[in-house]
N, CA, C and O atoms as a Maestro MAE file, in Angstrom:
{
 s_m_m2io_version
 :::
 2.0.0
}

f_m_ct {
 s_m_title
 :::
 protein
 m_atom[316] {
  # First column is atom index #
  i_m_mmod_type
  r_m_x_coord
  r_m_y_coord
  r_m_z_coord
  i_m_residue_number
  s_m_chain_name
  s_m_pdb_residue_name
  s_m_pdb_atom_name
  i_m_atomic_number
  :::
  1 25 -49.145 -19.539 45.684 1 A "ASP " " N  " 7
  2 3 -48.698 -18.682 46.776 1 A "ASP " " CA " 6
  3 2 -49.189 -17.249 46.570 1 A "ASP " " C  " 6
  4 15 -49.840 -16.690 47.453 1 A "ASP " " O  " 8
  5 25 -48.886 -16.648 45.418 2 A "ASP " " N  " 7
  6 3 -49.321 -15.282 45.171 2 A "ASP " " CA " 6
  7 2 -50.829 -15.191 45.010 2 A "ASP " " C  " 6
  8 15 -51.423 -14.155 45.308 2 A "ASP " " O  " 8
  9 25 -51.450 -16.257 44.543 3 A "GLY " " N  " 7
  10 3 -52.897 -16.271 44.412 3 A "GLY " " CA " 6
  11 2 -53.602 -16.103 45.744 3 A "GLY " " C  " 6
  12 15 -54.694 -15.539 45.812 3 A "GLY " " O  " 8
  13 25 -52.989 -16.583 46.780 4 A "LEU " " N  " 7
  14 3 -53.544 -16.409 48.121 4 A "LEU " " CA " 6
  15 2 -53.137 -15.054 48.704 4 A "LEU " " C  " 6
  16 15 -53.943 -14.375 49.340 4 A "LEU " " O  " 8
  17 25 -51.894 -14.675 48.483 5 A "ARG " " N  " 7
  18 3 -51.379 -13.427 49.058 5 A "ARG " " CA " 6
  19 2 -52.096 -12.185 48.526 5 A "ARG " " C  " 6
  20 15 -52.282 -11.224 49.272 5 A "ARG " " O  " 8
  21 25 -52.498 -12.184 47.267 6 A "ASN " " N  " 7
  22 3 -53.141 -10.984 46.722 6 A "ASN " " CA " 6
  23 2 -54.608 -10.864 47.128 6 A "ASN " " C  " 6
  24 15 -55.253 -9.859 46.827 6 A "ASN " " O  " 8
  25 25 -55.132 -11.864 47.800 7 A "GLY " " N  " 7
  26 3 -56.480 -11.794 48.342 7 A "GLY " " CA " 6
  27 2 -57.596 -12.117 47.378 7 A "GLY " " C  " 6
  28 15 -58.760 -12.130 47.777 7 A "GLY " " O  " 8
  29 25 -57.281 -12.378 46.122 8 A "VAL " " N  " 7
  30 3 -58.328 -12.669 45.138 8 A "VAL " " CA " 6
  31 2 -59.078 -13.941 45.539 8 A "VAL " " C  " 6
  32 15 -60.309 -13.961 45.548 8 A "VAL " " O  " 8
  33 25 -58.344 -14.989 45.868 9 A "PHE " " N  " 7
  34 3 -58.976 -16.236 46.305 9 A "PHE " " CA " 6
  35 2 -59.838 -16.008 47.545 9 A "PHE " " C  " 6
  36 15 -60.952 -16.524 47.631 9 A "PHE " " O  " 8
  37 25 -59.327 -15.239 48.498 10 A "LEU " " N  " 7
  38 3 -60.073 -14.979 49.737 10 A "LEU " " CA " 6
  39 2 -61.377 -14.237 49.453 10 A "LEU " " C  " 6
  40 15 -62.424 -14.584 49.998 10 A "LEU " " O  " 8
  41 25 -61.310 -13.229 48.609 11 A "ALA " " N  " 7
  42 3 -62.510 -12.457 48.281 11 A "ALA " " CA " 6
  43 2 -63.526 -13.316 47.525 11 A "ALA " " C  " 6
  44 15 -64.731 -13.198 47.749 11 A "ALA " " O  " 8
  45 25 -63.043 -14.173 46.638 12 A "LYS " " N  " 7
  46 3 -63.958 -15.065 45.914 12 A "LYS " " CA " 6
  47 2 -64.581 -16.093 46.848 12 A "LYS " " C  " 6
  48 15 -65.752 -16.444 46.700 12 A "LYS " " O  " 8
  49 25 -63.810 -16.571 47.799 13 A "LEU " " N  " 7
  50 3 -64.345 -17.490 48.800 13 A "LEU " " CA " 6
  51 2 -65.419 -16.791 49.631 13 A "LEU " " C  " 6
  52 15 -66.473 -17.370 49.897 13 A "LEU " " O  " 8
  53 25 -65.160 -15.564 50.037 14 A "ALA " " N  " 7
  54 3 -66.139 -14.789 50.801 14 A "ALA " " CA " 6
  55 2 -67.409 -14.564 49.984 14 A "ALA " " C  " 6
  56 15 -68.515 -14.603 50.524 14 A "ALA " " O  " 8
  57 25 -67.248 -14.332 48.701 15 A "ARG " " N  " 7
  58 3 -68.415 -14.131 47.830 15 A "ARG " " CA " 6
  59 2 -69.275 -15.392 47.789 15 A "ARG " " C  " 6
  60 15 -70.490 -15.304 47.612 15 A "ARG " " O  " 8
  61 25 -68.661 -16.563 47.951 16 A "PHE " " N  " 7
  62 3 -69.396 -17.826 47.957 16 A "PHE " " CA " 6
  63 2 -70.279 -17.956 49.193 16 A "PHE " " C  " 6
  64 15 -71.446 -18.330 49.073 16 A "PHE " " O  " 8
  65 25 -69.741 -17.653 50.392 17 A "TYR " " N  " 7
  66 3 -70.520 -17.876 51.614 17 A "TYR " " CA " 6
  67 2 -71.182 -16.627 52.181 17 A "TYR " " C  " 6
  68 15 -72.007 -16.742 53.087 17 A "TYR " " O  " 8
  69 25 -70.854 -15.450 51.688 18 A "ALA " " N  " 7
  70 3 -71.518 -14.214 52.121 18 A "ALA " " CA " 6
  71 2 -71.584 -13.241 50.945 18 A "ALA " " C  " 6
  72 15 -70.944 -12.189 50.974 18 A "ALA " " O  " 8
  73 25 -72.349 -13.583 49.917 19 A "PRO " " N  " 7
  74 3 -72.356 -12.767 48.697 19 A "PRO " " CA " 6
  75 2 -72.776 -11.317 48.915 19 A "PRO " " C  " 6
  76 15 -72.338 -10.429 48.185 19 A "PRO " " O  " 8
  77 25 -73.607 -11.078 49.896 20 A "GLU " " N  " 7
  78 3 -74.056 -9.702 50.150 20 A "GLU " " CA " 6
  79 2 -72.932 -8.813 50.685 20 A "GLU " " C  " 6
  80 15 -73.051 -7.588 50.656 20 A "GLU " " O  " 8
  81 25 -71.859 -9.405 51.167 21 A "MET " " N  " 7
  82 3 -70.736 -8.640 51.730 21 A "MET " " CA " 6
  83 2 -69.693 -8.268 50.681 21 A "MET " " C  " 6
  84 15 -68.867 -7.386 50.917 21 A "MET " " O  " 8
  85 25 -69.721 -8.921 49.540 22 A "VAL " " N  " 7
  86 3 -68.670 -8.729 48.536 22 A "VAL " " CA " 6
  87 2 -69.217 -7.923 47.365 22 A "VAL " " C  " 6
  88 15 -69.905 -8.450 46.491 22 A "VAL " " O  " 8
  89 25 -68.899 -6.652 47.371 23 A "LYS " " N  " 7
  90 3 -69.348 -5.776 46.285 23 A "LYS " " CA " 6
  91 2 -68.480 -5.964 45.044 23 A "LYS " " C  " 6
  92 15 -68.969 -5.919 43.915 23 A "LYS " " O  " 8
  93 25 -67.163 -6.177 45.276 24 A "LYS " " N  " 7
  94 3 -66.228 -6.282 44.159 24 A "LYS " " CA " 6
  95 2 -65.011 -7.086 44.594 24 A "LYS " " C  " 6
  96 15 -64.512 -6.930 45.708 24 A "LYS " " O  " 8
  97 25 -64.545 -7.940 43.704 25 A "VAL " " N  " 7
  98 3 -63.287 -8.664 43.912 25 A "VAL " " CA " 6
  99 2 -62.251 -7.983 43.034 25 A "VAL " " C  " 6
  100 15 -62.408 -7.906 41.816 25 A "VAL " " O  " 8
  101 25 -61.204 -7.495 43.655 26 A "PHE " " N  " 7
  102 3 -60.155 -6.814 42.908 26 A "PHE " " CA " 6
  103 2 -59.153 -7.838 42.408 26 A "PHE " " C  " 6
  104 15 -58.482 -8.506 43.195 26 A "PHE " " O  " 8
  105 25 -59.057 -7.956 41.089 27 A "ASP " " N  " 7
  106 3 -58.110 -8.892 40.499 27 A "ASP " " CA " 6
  107 2 -57.234 -8.171 39.482 27 A "ASP " " C  " 6
  108 15 -57.247 -6.944 39.391 27 A "ASP " " O  " 8
  109 25 -56.481 -8.943 38.729 28 A "GLU " " N  " 7
  110 3 -55.508 -8.349 37.809 28 A "GLU " " CA " 6
  111 2 -56.148 -7.613 36.639 28 A "GLU " " C  " 6
  112 15 -55.441 -6.952 35.879 28 A "GLU " " O  " 8
  113 25 -57.448 -7.706 36.475 29 A "LYS " " N  " 7
  114 3 -58.126 -7.040 35.372 29 A "LYS " " CA " 6
  115 2 -58.539 -5.601 35.702 29 A "LYS " " C  " 6
  116 15 -59.098 -4.910 34.849 29 A "LYS " " O  " 8
  117 25 -58.275 -5.151 36.907 30 A "GLN " " N  " 7
  118 3 -58.696 -3.815 37.330 30 A "GLN " " CA " 6
  119 2 -57.773 -2.738 36.774 30 A "GLN " " C  " 6
  120 15 -56.660 -3.016 36.326 30 A "GLN " " O  " 8
  121 25 -58.261 -1.508 36.814 31 A "GLU " " N  " 7
  122 3 -57.486 -0.379 36.312 31 A "GLU " " CA " 6
  123 2 -56.294 -0.038 37.213 31 A "GLU " " C  " 6
  124 15 -55.258 0.411 36.722 31 A "GLU " " O  " 8
  125 25 -56.432 -0.244 38.497 32 A "LEU " " N  " 7
  126 3 -55.317 -0.025 39.411 32 A "LEU " " CA " 6
  127 2 -54.520 -1.310 39.558 32 A "LEU " " C  " 6
  128 15 -55.077 -2.402 39.447 32 A "LEU " " O  " 8
  129 25 -53.229 -1.191 39.807 33 A "PRO " " N  " 7
  130 3 -52.449 -2.424 40.023 33 A "PRO " " CA " 6
  131 2 -53.006 -3.223 41.197 33 A "PRO " " C  " 6
  132 15 -53.402 -2.658 42.216 33 A "PRO " " O  " 8
  133 25 -53.031 -4.530 41.039 34 A "LEU " " N  " 7
  134 3 -53.560 -5.401 42.076 34 A "LEU " " CA " 6
  135 2 -52.808 -5.223 43.383 34 A "LEU " " C  " 6
  136 15 -53.393 -5.387 44.453 34 A "LEU " " O  " 8
  137 25 -51.533 -4.892 43.320 35 A "SER " " N  " 7
  138 3 -50.745 -4.715 44.542 35 A "SER " " CA " 6
  139 2 -51.326 -3.630 45.442 35 A "SER " " C  " 6
  140 15 -51.094 -3.646 46.651 35 A "SER " " O  " 8
  141 25 -52.075 -2.694 44.876 36 A "LEU " " N  " 7
  142 3 -52.715 -1.650 45.676 36 A "LEU " " CA " 6
  143 2 -54.043 -2.112 46.266 36 A "LEU " " C  " 6
  144 15 -54.622 -1.414 47.099 36 A "LEU " " O  " 8
  145 25 -54.528 -3.265 45.852 37 A "ARG " " N  " 7
  146 3 -55.837 -3.754 46.268 37 A "ARG " " CA " 6
  147 2 -55.789 -4.986 47.151 37 A "ARG " " C  " 6
  148 15 -56.840 -5.523 47.502 37 A "ARG " " O  " 8
  149 25 -54.601 -5.453 47.523 38 A "HIS " " N  " 7
  150 3 -54.505 -6.635 48.380 38 A "HIS " " CA " 6
  151 2 -55.313 -6.454 49.653 38 A "HIS " " C  " 6
  152 15 -56.069 -7.341 50.051 38 A "HIS " " O  " 8
  153 25 -55.150 -5.313 50.284 39 A "SER " " N  " 7
  154 3 -55.834 -5.088 51.563 39 A "SER " " CA " 6
  155 2 -57.341 -4.997 51.381 39 A "SER " " C  " 6
  156 15 -58.086 -5.374 52.286 39 A "SER " " O  " 8
  157 25 -57.814 -4.506 50.237 40 A "ASP " " N  " 7
  158 3 -59.257 -4.451 49.999 40 A "ASP " " CA " 6
  159 2 -59.846 -5.857 49.935 40 A "ASP " " C  " 6
  160 15 -60.888 -6.122 50.534 40 A "ASP " " O  " 8
  161 25 -59.189 -6.753 49.217 41 A "ASN " " N  " 7
  162 3 -59.651 -8.144 49.149 41 A "ASN " " CA " 6
  163 2 -59.613 -8.793 50.527 41 A "ASN " " C  " 6
  164 15 -60.540 -9.509 50.906 41 A "ASN " " O  " 8
  165 25 -58.558 -8.549 51.264 42 A "PHE " " N  " 7
  166 3 -58.419 -9.092 52.620 42 A "PHE " " CA " 6
  167 2 -59.538 -8.587 53.528 42 A "PHE " " C  " 6
  168 15 -60.140 -9.370 54.264 42 A "PHE " " O  " 8
  169 25 -59.819 -7.288 53.482 43 A "ASN " " N  " 7
  170 3 -60.856 -6.701 54.337 43 A "ASN " " CA " 6
  171 2 -62.236 -7.259 54.020 43 A "ASN " " C  " 6
  172 15 -63.045 -7.461 54.925 43 A "ASN " " O  " 8
  173 25 -62.510 -7.508 52.752 44 A "VAL " " N  " 7
  174 3 -63.782 -8.119 52.352 44 A "VAL " " CA " 6
  175 2 -63.900 -9.512 52.967 44 A "VAL " " C  " 6
  176 15 -64.953 -9.876 53.491 44 A "VAL " " O  " 8
  177 25 -62.825 -10.285 52.903 45 A "PHE " " N  " 7
  178 3 -62.826 -11.626 53.466 45 A "PHE " " CA " 6
  179 2 -63.059 -11.593 54.976 45 A "PHE " " C  " 6
  180 15 -63.850 -12.376 55.503 45 A "PHE " " O  " 8
  181 25 -62.374 -10.693 55.664 46 A "MET " " N  " 7
  182 3 -62.520 -10.608 57.124 46 A "MET " " CA " 6
  183 2 -63.940 -10.182 57.511 46 A "MET " " C  " 6
  184 15 -64.525 -10.741 58.438 46 A "MET " " O  " 8
  185 25 -64.481 -9.210 56.812 47 A "ALA " " N  " 7
  186 3 -65.838 -8.748 57.116 47 A "ALA " " CA " 6
  187 2 -66.865 -9.852 56.873 47 A "ALA " " C  " 6
  188 15 -67.794 -10.026 57.662 47 A "ALA " " O  " 8
  189 25 -66.698 -10.591 55.791 48 A "ALA " " N  " 7
  190 3 -67.622 -11.687 55.490 48 A "ALA " " CA " 6
  191 2 -67.497 -12.795 56.532 48 A "ALA " " C  " 6
  192 15 -68.500 -13.394 56.922 48 A "ALA " " O  " 8
  193 25 -66.290 -13.068 56.980 49 A "SER " " N  " 7
  194 3 -66.083 -14.103 58.005 49 A "SER " " CA " 6
  195 2 -66.793 -13.739 59.302 49 A "SER " " C  " 6
  196 15 -67.418 -14.586 59.940 49 A "SER " " O  " 8
  197 25 -66.690 -12.475 59.680 50 A "LEU " " N  " 7
  198 3 -67.374 -12.023 60.896 50 A "LEU " " CA " 6
  199 2 -68.889 -12.069 60.715 50 A "LEU " " C  " 6
  200 15 -69.623 -12.414 61.641 50 A "LEU " " O  " 8
  201 25 -69.344 -11.721 59.528 51 A "LYS " " N  " 7
  202 3 -70.781 -11.702 59.231 51 A "LYS " " CA " 6
  203 2 -71.412 -13.084 59.395 51 A "LYS " " C  " 6
  204 15 -72.542 -13.202 59.870 51 A "LYS " " O  " 8
  205 25 -70.686 -14.122 59.005 52 A "VAL " " N  " 7
  206 3 -71.244 -15.472 59.105 52 A "VAL " " CA " 6
  207 2 -70.978 -16.116 60.457 52 A "VAL " " C  " 6
  208 15 -71.343 -17.270 60.679 52 A "VAL " " O  " 8
  209 25 -70.344 -15.373 61.363 53 A "GLY " " N  " 7
  210 3 -70.213 -15.847 62.730 53 A "GLY " " CA " 6
  211 2 -68.904 -16.513 63.109 53 A "GLY " " C  " 6
  212 15 -68.825 -17.137 64.168 53 A "GLY " " O  " 8
  213 25 -67.878 -16.402 62.283 54 A "LEU " " N  " 7
  214 3 -66.587 -16.969 62.649 54 A "LEU " " CA " 6
  215 2 -66.038 -16.183 63.842 54 A "LEU " " C  " 6
  216 15 -65.941 -14.958 63.768 54 A "LEU " " O  " 8
  217 25 -65.679 -16.850 64.933 55 A "PRO " " N  " 7
  218 3 -65.160 -16.131 66.102 55 A "PRO " " CA " 6
  219 2 -63.888 -15.353 65.778 55 A "PRO " " C  " 6
  220 15 -63.056 -15.805 64.991 55 A "PRO " " O  " 8
  221 25 -63.748 -14.189 66.385 56 A "LYS " " N  " 7
  222 3 -62.600 -13.318 66.119 56 A "LYS " " CA " 6
  223 2 -61.267 -13.991 66.413 56 A "LYS " " C  " 6
  224 15 -60.244 -13.619 65.838 56 A "LYS " " O  " 8
  225 25 -61.271 -14.964 67.293 57 A "ILE " " N  " 7
  226 3 -60.023 -15.638 67.647 57 A "ILE " " CA " 6
  227 2 -59.401 -16.343 66.434 57 A "ILE " " C  " 6
  228 15 -58.194 -16.583 66.418 57 A "ILE " " O  " 8
  229 25 -60.197 -16.671 65.437 58 A "PHE " " N  " 7
  230 3 -59.696 -17.337 64.239 58 A "PHE " " CA " 6
  231 2 -59.145 -16.363 63.193 58 A "PHE " " C  " 6
  232 15 -58.510 -16.788 62.228 58 A "PHE " " O  " 8
  233 25 -59.381 -15.068 63.379 59 A "ASN " " N  " 7
  234 3 -58.907 -14.084 62.413 59 A "ASN " " CA " 6
  235 2 -57.391 -14.038 62.364 59 A "ASN " " C  " 6
  236 15 -56.713 -14.310 63.354 59 A "ASN " " O  " 8
  237 25 -56.879 -13.692 61.210 60 A "PHE " " N  " 7
  238 3 -55.450 -13.489 61.042 60 A "PHE " " CA " 6
  239 2 -55.225 -12.077 60.534 60 A "PHE " " C  " 6
  240 15 -56.156 -11.418 60.071 60 A "PHE " " O  " 8
  241 25 -54.003 -11.623 60.623 61 A "GLU " " N  " 7
  242 3 -53.646 -10.280 60.164 61 A "GLU " " CA " 6
  243 2 -53.164 -10.354 58.716 61 A "GLU " " C  " 6
  244 15 -52.731 -11.405 58.243 61 A "GLU " " O  " 8
  245 25 -53.247 -9.236 58.035 62 A "LEU " " N  " 7
  246 3 -52.759 -9.179 56.661 62 A "LEU " " CA " 6
  247 2 -51.277 -9.555 56.601 62 A "LEU " " C  " 6
  248 15 -50.847 -10.211 55.652 62 A "LEU " " O  " 8
  249 25 -50.504 -9.150 57.591 63 A "THR " " N  " 7
  250 3 -49.076 -9.491 57.599 63 A "THR " " CA " 6
  251 2 -48.853 -10.990 57.805 63 A "THR " " C  " 6
  252 15 -47.847 -11.532 57.345 63 A "THR " " O  " 8
  253 25 -49.782 -11.668 58.492 64 A "ASP " " N  " 7
  254 3 -49.677 -13.118 58.641 64 A "ASP " " CA " 6
  255 2 -49.676 -13.791 57.272 64 A "ASP " " C  " 6
  256 15 -48.965 -14.770 57.044 64 A "ASP " " O  " 8
  257 25 -50.472 -13.256 56.384 65 A "LEU " " N  " 7
  258 3 -50.587 -13.808 55.040 65 A "LEU " " CA " 6
  259 2 -49.534 -13.228 54.110 65 A "LEU " " C  " 6
  260 15 -48.764 -13.968 53.497 65 A "LEU " " O  " 8
  261 25 -49.499 -11.915 54.004 66 A "TYR " " N  " 7
  262 3 -48.679 -11.254 52.990 66 A "TYR " " CA " 6
  263 2 -47.183 -11.425 53.242 66 A "TYR " " C  " 6
  264 15 -46.417 -11.658 52.307 66 A "TYR " " O  " 8
  265 25 -46.770 -11.312 54.493 67 A "ASP " " N  " 7
  266 3 -45.356 -11.457 54.835 67 A "ASP " " CA " 6
  267 2 -45.017 -12.863 55.332 67 A "ASP " " C  " 6
  268 15 -43.901 -13.126 55.781 67 A "ASP " " O  " 8
  269 25 -46.003 -13.763 55.243 68 A "LYS " " N  " 7
  270 3 -45.841 -15.159 55.658 68 A "LYS " " CA " 6
  271 2 -45.405 -15.279 57.117 68 A "LYS " " C  " 6
  272 15 -44.550 -16.098 57.456 68 A "LYS " " O  " 8
  273 25 -46.002 -14.456 57.970 69 A "LYS " " N  " 7
  274 3 -45.656 -14.465 59.394 69 A "LYS " " CA " 6
  275 2 -46.318 -15.623 60.138 69 A "LYS " " C  " 6
  276 15 -45.727 -16.185 61.061 69 A "LYS " " O  " 8
  277 25 -47.555 -15.987 59.738 70 A "ASN " " N  " 7
  278 3 -48.266 -17.046 60.442 70 A "ASN " " CA " 6
  279 2 -49.198 -17.784 59.468 70 A "ASN " " C  " 6
  280 15 -50.421 -17.719 59.591 70 A "ASN " " O  " 8
  281 25 -48.607 -18.467 58.525 71 A "ILE " " N  " 7
  282 3 -49.383 -19.188 57.512 71 A "ILE " " CA " 6
  283 2 -50.278 -20.266 58.123 71 A "ILE " " C  " 6
  284 15 -51.393 -20.456 57.638 71 A "ILE " " O  " 8
  285 25 -49.841 -20.982 59.167 72 A "PRO " " N  " 7
  286 3 -50.756 -21.962 59.764 72 A "PRO " " CA " 6
  287 2 -52.072 -21.342 60.257 72 A "PRO " " C  " 6
  288 15 -53.125 -21.968 60.141 72 A "PRO " " O  " 8
  289 25 -52.024 -20.137 60.799 73 A "LYS " " N  " 7
  290 3 -53.251 -19.471 61.249 73 A "LYS " " CA " 6
  291 2 -54.135 -19.111 60.053 73 A "LYS " " C  " 6
  292 15 -55.359 -19.205 60.134 73 A "LYS " " O  " 8
  293 25 -53.524 -18.703 58.958 74 A "VAL " " N  " 7
  294 3 -54.276 -18.393 57.739 74 A "VAL " " CA " 6
  295 2 -54.995 -19.644 57.242 74 A "VAL " " C  " 6
  296 15 -56.187 -19.599 56.935 74 A "VAL " " O  " 8
  297 25 -54.282 -20.740 57.165 75 A "ILE " " N  " 7
  298 3 -54.863 -21.993 56.680 75 A "ILE " " CA " 6
  299 2 -55.971 -22.465 57.620 75 A "ILE " " C  " 6
  300 15 -57.017 -22.929 57.167 75 A "ILE " " O  " 8
  301 25 -55.746 -22.348 58.901 76 A "TYR " " N  " 7
  302 3 -56.755 -22.750 59.880 76 A "TYR " " CA " 6
  303 2 -58.025 -21.926 59.715 76 A "TYR " " C  " 6
  304 15 -59.128 -22.465 59.799 76 A "TYR " " O  " 8
  305 25 -57.879 -20.626 59.482 77 A "ASN " " N  " 7
  306 3 -59.030 -19.744 59.276 77 A "ASN " " CA " 6
  307 2 -59.806 -20.154 58.038 77 A "ASN " " C  " 6
  308 15 -61.034 -20.240 58.072 77 A "ASN " " O  " 8
  309 25 -59.109 -20.404 56.964 78 A "ILE " " N  " 7
  310 3 -59.776 -20.778 55.704 78 A "ILE " " CA " 6
  311 2 -60.481 -22.127 55.846 78 A "ILE " " C  " 6
  312 15 -61.575 -22.326 55.318 78 A "ILE " " O  " 8
  313 25 -59.860 -23.019 56.544 79 A "HIS " " N  " 7
  314 3 -60.431 -24.351 56.751 79 A "HIS " " CA " 6
  315 2 -61.729 -24.239 57.514 79 A "HIS " " C  " 6
  316 15 -62.371 -25.252 57.793 79 A "HIS " " O  " 8
  :::
 }
 m_bond[315] {
  # First column is bond index #
  i_m_from
  i_m_to
  i_m_order
  :::
  1 1 2 1
  2 2 3 1
  3 3 4 2
  4 3 5 1
  5 5 6 1
  6 6 7 1
  7 7 8 2
  8 7 9 1
  9 9 10 1
  10 10 11 1
  11 11 12 2
  12 11 13 1
  13 13 14 1
  14 14 15 1
  15 15 16 2
  16 15 17 1
  17 17 18 1
  18 18 19 1
  19 19 20 2
  20 19 21 1
  21 21 22 1
  22 22 23 1
  23 23 24 2
  24 23 25 1
  25 25 26 1
  26 26 27 1
  27 27 28 2
  28 27 29 1
  29 29 30 1
  30 30 31 1
  31 31 32 2
  32 31 33 1
  33 33 34 1
  34 34 35 1
  35 35 36 2
  36 35 37 1
  37 37 38 1
  38 38 39 1
  39 39 40 2
  40 39 41 1
  41 41 42 1
  42 42 43 1
  43 43 44 2
  44 43 45 1
  45 45 46 1
  46 46 47 1
  47 47 48 2
  48 47 49 1
  49 49 50 1
  50 50 51 1
  51 51 52 2
  52 51 53 1
  53 53 54 1
  54 54 55 1
  55 55 56 2
  56 55 57 1
  57 57 58 1
  58 58 59 1
  59 59 60 2
  60 59 61 1
  61 61 62 1
  62 62 63 1
  63 63 64 2
  64 63 65 1
  65 65 66 1
  66 66 67 1
  67 67 68 2
  68 67 69 1
  69 69 70 1
  70 70 71 1
  71 71 72 2
  72 71 73 1
  73 73 74 1
  74 74 75 1
  75 75 76 2
  76 75 77 1
  77 77 78 1
  78 78 79 1
  79 79 80 2
  80 79 81 1
  81 81 82 1
  82 82 83 1
  83 83 84 2
  84 83 85 1
  85 85 86 1
  86 86 87 1
  87 87 88 2
  88 87 89 1
  89 89 90 1
  90 90 91 1
  91 91 92 2
  92 91 93 1
  93 93 94 1
  94 94 95 1
  95 95 96 2
  96 95 97 1
  97 97 98 1
  98 98 99 1
  99 99 100 2
  100 99 101 1
  101 101 102 1
  102 102 103 1
  103 103 104 2
  104 103 105 1
  105 105 106 1
  106 106 107 1
  107 107 108 2
  108 107 109 1
  109 109 110 1
  110 110 111 1
  111 111 112 2
  112 111 113 1
  113 113 114 1
  114 114 115 1
  115 115 116 2
  116 115 117 1
  117 117 118 1
  118 118 119 1
  119 119 120 2
  120 119 121 1
  121 121 122 1
  122 122 123 1
  123 123 124 2
  124 123 125 1
  125 125 126 1
  126 126 127 1
  127 127 128 2
  128 127 129 1
  129 129 130 1
  130 130 131 1
  131 131 132 2
  132 131 133 1
  133 133 134 1
  134 134 135 1
  135 135 136 2
  136 135 137 1
  137 137 138 1
  138 138 139 1
  139 139 140 2
  140 139 141 1
  141 141 142 1
  142 142 143 1
  143 143 144 2
  144 143 145 1
  145 145 146 1
  146 146 147 1
  147 147 148 2
  148 147 149 1
  149 149 150 1
  150 150 151 1
  151 151 152 2
  152 151 153 1
  153 153 154 1
  154 154 155 1
  155 155 156 2
  156 155 157 1
  157 157 158 1
  158 158 159 1
  159 159 160 2
  160 159 161 1
  161 161 162 1
  162 162 163 1
  163 163 164 2
  164 163 165 1
  165 165 166 1
  166 166 167 1
  167 167 168 2
  168 167 169 1
  169 169 170 1
  170 170 171 1
  171 171 172 2
  172 171 173 1
  173 173 174 1
  174 174 175 1
  175 175 176 2
  176 175 177 1
  177 177 178 1
  178 178 179 1
  179 179 180 2
  180 179 181 1
  181 181 182 1
  182 182 183 1
  183 183 184 2
  184 183 185 1
  185 185 186 1
  186 186 187 1
  187 187 188 2
  188 187 189 1
  189 189 190 1
  190 190 191 1
  191 191 192 2
  192 191 193 1
  193 193 194 1
  194 194 195 1
  195 195 196 2
  196 195 197 1
  197 197 198 1
  198 198 199 1
  199 199 200 2
  200 199 201 1
  201 201 202 1
  202 202 203 1
  203 203 204 2
  204 203 205 1
  205 205 206 1
  206 206 207 1
  207 207 208 2
  208 207 209 1
  209 209 210 1
  210 210 211 1
  211 211 212 2
  212 211 213 1
  213 213 214 1
  214 214 215 1
  215 215 216 2
  216 215 217 1
  217 217 218 1
  218 218 219 1
  219 219 220 2
  220 219 221 1
  221 221 222 1
  222 222 223 1
  223 223 224 2
  224 223 225 1
  225 225 226 1
  226 226 227 1
  227 227 228 2
  228 227 229 1
  229 229 230 1
  230 230 231 1
  231 231 232 2
  232 231 233 1
  233 233 234 1
  234 234 235 1
  235 235 236 2
  236 235 237 1
  237 237 238 1
  238 238 239 1
  239 239 240 2
  240 239 241 1
  241 241 242 1
  242 242 243 1
  243 243 244 2
  244 243 245 1
  245 245 246 1
  246 246 247 1
  247 247 248 2
  248 247 249 1
  249 249 250 1
  250 250 251 1
  251 251 252 2
  252 251 253 1
  253 253 254 1
  254 254 255 1
  255 255 256 2
  256 255 257 1
  257 257 258 1
  258 258 259 1
  259 259 260 2
  260 259 261 1
  261 261 262 1
  262 262 263 1
  263 263 264 2
  264 263 265 1
  265 265 266 1
  266 266 267 1
  267 267 268 2
  268 267 269 1
  269 269 270 1
  270 270 271 1
  271 271 272 2
  272 271 273 1
  273 273 274 1
  274 274 275 1
  275 275 276 2
  276 275 277 1
  277 277 278 1
  278 278 279 1
  279 279 280 2
  280 279 281 1
  281 281 282 1
  282 282 283 1
  283 283 284 2
  284 283 285 1
  285 285 286 1
  286 286 287 1
  287 287 288 2
  288 287 289 1
  289 289 290 1
  290 290 291 1
  291 291 292 2
  292 291 293 1
  293 293 294 1
  294 294 295 1
  295 295 296 2
  296 295 297 1
  297 297 298 1
  298 298 299 1
  299 299 300 2
  300 299 301 1
  301 301 302 1
  302 302 303 1
  303 303 304 2
  304 303 305 1
  305 305 306 1
  306 306 307 1
  307 307 308 2
  308 307 309 1
  309 309 310 1
  310 310 311 1
  311 311 312 2
  312 311 313 1
  313 313 314 1
  314 314 315 1
  315 315 316 2
  :::
 }
}
């Protein structure tokens, strides 16, 4: 659950299909607490998704994931 919420998995997935879009994946090894970098990982994932042509209608909001507002939309996007 937290592995998805902190965006590390999302950023690593984005690095797989759009490596040129992912400069850095922020994980627990960084100097700043990971809690401050959730949105950075999320933004990398969203930008990479758009780059490879995923329609905007499939995008989800950070609150959909982080606050568990719309987990089915998150899963659908990743799928």
